[in-house]
N, C-alpha and C positions, 0 to 999 in steps of 0.2 A: 249438264255435267255436275257431278257430285263435288262439292267443296272439300278439298283434301284437309282442310283445317277444321272442319265441322266435328264436333265431339262425337265419339263412337261409344263411349261407355259413360256410366253415371258419374265416375271419379273425373272423367275429362269435362263433363258438363258442369259439375261443382267448381272445378278449377277455372272454367271459362267464366262463370257467373262471379267468382271470387275476384278476378281481375278486371271485371267490367266497370266501365266509368258511368254507367247508366243505371245504378241500383236504387236511386232515389224513390222512384214510384214504387218498387217492390218493397222497400223498407217501409215506406209510409203504409202500405197495405198491411204489412206485418206487425205494425206498431213498434218498429225499431229504428235506431239511427243507422245510417249507412255503415258506419264503422262497426256497430255491433253485429249487423247483418254480415259483413265480410268476415268478421272473426268466427262467427258461427259456420258460415260455409267452409272456411278453412278447417275447423275442427271436425266437421261432418266428413269432409273429404279424407282426412287422415284417418278417421275412425274406419271408413268404409275401405280404404286401401289396406289398412291392417287386416280387417276382416277377409278381403279378398286373398290377401297374401297367405293368411293362415289355412283358407280354404284350399289354395292350390298346393301348399306344402302337405297337407293331409291326404290330397288326391280325391276328395269327396267335397260336395257342397254341404254346409251346415244346414241342418234343419231349423235352426234357431238363429238365422242370420238377422243381424241387427239393422233395421232400416236407418237411412240417414236421419239424423235428429233425434233417435232415441238414444238416451244416455246409456253409456257402458255401465258396468256395475262394479262395486267392491264388496268384499265379503268380510264380515267381522268374525271374531273368534267363535261367536255363538252360531254361526252359519247364516245369519241374516244378510241380505244383500241390500246395498244402497246405491243410488245414481251417483256417477262420477261428474259432479258439476264444476263449473268454472270456479277458480280460486277468487275470493272476494278482493284480494290484493291486486288482481289483474284488471279489476273494473274500475277505470279511471272516472266513469260517470255512473249515474244512477242505473242499476240493472233493472229497475222496474219498467215494464213495457208501457207505452203510452195509453194503450187500452186497458180497461179494467179499473179497479180501485187503486188509487195511489196511496195505499197503506202498505207499509213493509211489516210482514209478519216474521217475527225472529224467535228461534229456539236457541237457548244457550245452555251450556253445561261446563263444570269443571271437574277435574280428576286429580287426585293426590295418591301417590303410593307411600303410605307411612303416616300421613297426616300429623304433622307435616312431613314432606318428602318430595321427591320428584313430581312436578305438577305440570298440568296442561289444561287448555281450554279448547271447546269446540263450539262453532256457531253455524247455524243454518238460516239463510235468508230466503224468504219467498214473498210472493204478492198474496195479500188477503183475498181468498177466494179463486186464486190462480195457482200457477205452478211454482215450484222451488226453484230459485234463481242462481244461487252461488253459495259457497261455504268457505269456512276458515277454520284451521287447526293450528295450534301454536303451543309450543312448550314454553313455560314461564319460569323455570328454575325451581327452587324449593319453596313449598307454600302449603298451607293447610287446604282442605277442601272448600271451606267458606271463602278464603282468599281467592282461590282459583274460580269459584263461581262468581264472585264479584268482578274479577278481572274479565271474565267473559262478557259481562254486561257492559263494562266500560269499553272493552274493544269493539263490541257491536255497535254502540252508540258513537264511537269515533268514526267508524265507517259510514254511518248514516250522516254524520256532520260533514264528511268528506264529499258524500254524494248529494248533500243538501235535501235529504229526506225530511219531511215535515211531520209525517204521521207514522207512529210506530206501536205495534202490538208485540209486547214481549212475553214469551213463554218460558218458564224454568221450573225445574222439579225441586228446588230448594224452598221449602215452605218458610224457613226463617228469613231468607233473603227477600222473597216475594212479600212477606209481612212488613219487613222493615221499609221496603221501597213503597209500599201502599199506606205506610204510617201507623200501622196497627202495633208494631213493635219498635222499641227504641234501639238505637245502635250503641251498645255500652263497650264493645270490643275496640281497644285503641288500634288493632290491626285493620278492622274493618271500617272505621269511621272515615279515614281518608278516601277510601274507595266509595263509600257511600256519598261522600261530598262531591266526588267526581261525577257520579251518576246524576246527582241533583243538578250540577252545573250543566252538563251535556243536555239534559233533559229540558232545561229552561228554553232552549232554542226550538223546541218541537211545539207544534200546534196541538197535537194529542200524544199522550204516552200512557198506554194501559198495560199494566203488568199483571199477569195471571199465572198461579201456581197450578202446574199440571202433574198427573201421575208420571212416575219415572218411566213406565213403559210407553208413554206417548213422546218420550224425549230421547229415544234410543239412538237416533240419527246423530245428535249433537254429542251424546255420550260416545259413540263409535269415533267420531272425529277427534275427541279429547283423547281417547285412549290410543287412537293411532298416532297422534302427535307425541305421546309419551315414549313410543318405540323409536322415534327418529333420532 
């Protein structure tokens, strides 16, 4: 006899797994904590339900239906699409999977309208050699571009300290700040010196801290997050 409580759809299955008390072995195989696995199952279920609801309202199946686990997308003004990842502020523990390199790869950017003017920062967190993990965008009031760039680095390292991350690779498109953090340039600006000192203080707790200047076109996701925060 068929169990009436057995899941009949993928949404039902995800909901059943999400509520299960026996996720430890599955979480271990995925390299996740039980809490993180439950959180992801809940997100996938909601995304799938939205997709199914949209499909039923249109009266046709989408040819580009999103599979559970594939991130939804956000679109920038230039038409580029970016994955919608978990907000870094929602991660109470390190988002780094247990499998793979335990090195946090970070991309930061700052934006200012007016220089100085309304400013914001954008941060993308990922695993070195692995997937992108989470993001952060935040309006910071009135500031210059350079201050916004530094504030992004400080905020990223604050997250890493909270998560007890010990190895960080930082990527940013500001050559000035990259050279200052690498010791090639002196920090002469009174507005930047306190922020530089914050970075130095936060980085002292890291086992490795590598700073790399990258072309702007390779930092567009962080730039998108900063500009998105400016509009909020």
